[in-house]
N, C-alpha and C positions, 0 to 999 in steps of 0.2 A: 765612542772610541776616540774621536777627535779631542774630547775633554781630557782623557788620560794622556794623550800625546802632548796637549798643552801644559798639563801639570809637569810632565817630564821635561819639557823644553824650559819652562820657568825654573825648575829646580836646577837644571844645568846652567841657566843664566845666573841664578843666584850664586852658584859656586864660582862661576867665572868673574862676576862682579866682586865677590868677596876676595878672590885671589888677586885681583888687580887693585882694588881699594882696600887693602888688608887692615888699615887702621881705622877706617870710618864705616866699614860694612863687615860685620863679624858674623860668622856662621860656624856652628859647631860640628858640621859634618853633613854627609849626604842625607841622613835620616831627618835632620833639621831642615834641610833644603826641601825635601819632599813634603814635610809637615807644613812648612811656611808656604809652599806653592799650593798645597791643598787648601789651607786656610785662606790664602789670597783669592783663590777661585770662588770659595764660598762667600767671601766679603764682596767680590765683584758681582756675584749673583744677587745678593741681598741689599747691600749698602750703596753700591755704585749707582744704580738707577735713581735712587733717592737724591744722591748728591748731584747727579747730572740734571735732574729736574729743578732742584733748588738753585743751581748756579747757571741755569740756561741763559739769562741775560749776559752774564760775564763771558760765557762760552761763545755766544753770538758776537759780542763786541770784539773778542780776541780772535775771531775766525777759527775757533776750535782749539787754539793753543792752551786754553784753560783746562782742557781734558788731561794734559800732562800734570797739572796741579792736583786734579782729582785722583789720578793714578798714584801720585806721591802721597796723598792723604790715605789712600787704601793701603799703601806700603807701610805708612806710619801706624795704622791700626793693626796691621799684621805684626809689626815690631812690638807693639804694646801687648798683644795677646800671646805672642810666642815666648815672651820672657827673655831669659839670658841666652837661649839657644840661637836667637836671631836678633841682632842688634844693628840699628842704623844710627849713625852719630848725630844726624840732624836732618832738618827738612831739606836743606840744599842737597845733601847726599841722596835723600829719597827722590828728589826731583830729578837729579842726574840719573839715578838708577831707573826711574820710570821712563825717561827719554831713551836710554839705551835699550831697555826691554821692549819698548814700543817699536823702535827701529828694527831690532833683530827679529822680533816676532813678525813684523810686516814683511821683511825680506824672506824669511823662512816660509811664511804663508803663501807668498806669491810665487816662490820658486819651487820648493820641495814638496809642500803640502797641497799644491794646486791639483784639483781633481782633473783627471785625464778626460779628454773629449771622446765621446762615444760616436762611432760612425754608423 
């Protein structure tokens, strides 16, 4: 269930980022946002762990900040696989989008999606 909520959150974030950065982040609609979010989650399951292991020294040296670069790479892979329905103008925009998505997801996860304590 949390996976589906994450896909919906990412789709809404894609729409918000595409609305704010309309010239460098292009999205053809909500269906494309859902498709890109689903594809990004599959890429995060399959490709991201491999990238994290391969770039572990850089991640350690940058105290984890290199994970934003890995997230940007997964966004670029999503852009490539989605075709014209989901376009990111360049790596800088992908990096900015990954930072925004990480911060918003962290805030939502810690505030709204936090499991309630059972007494």
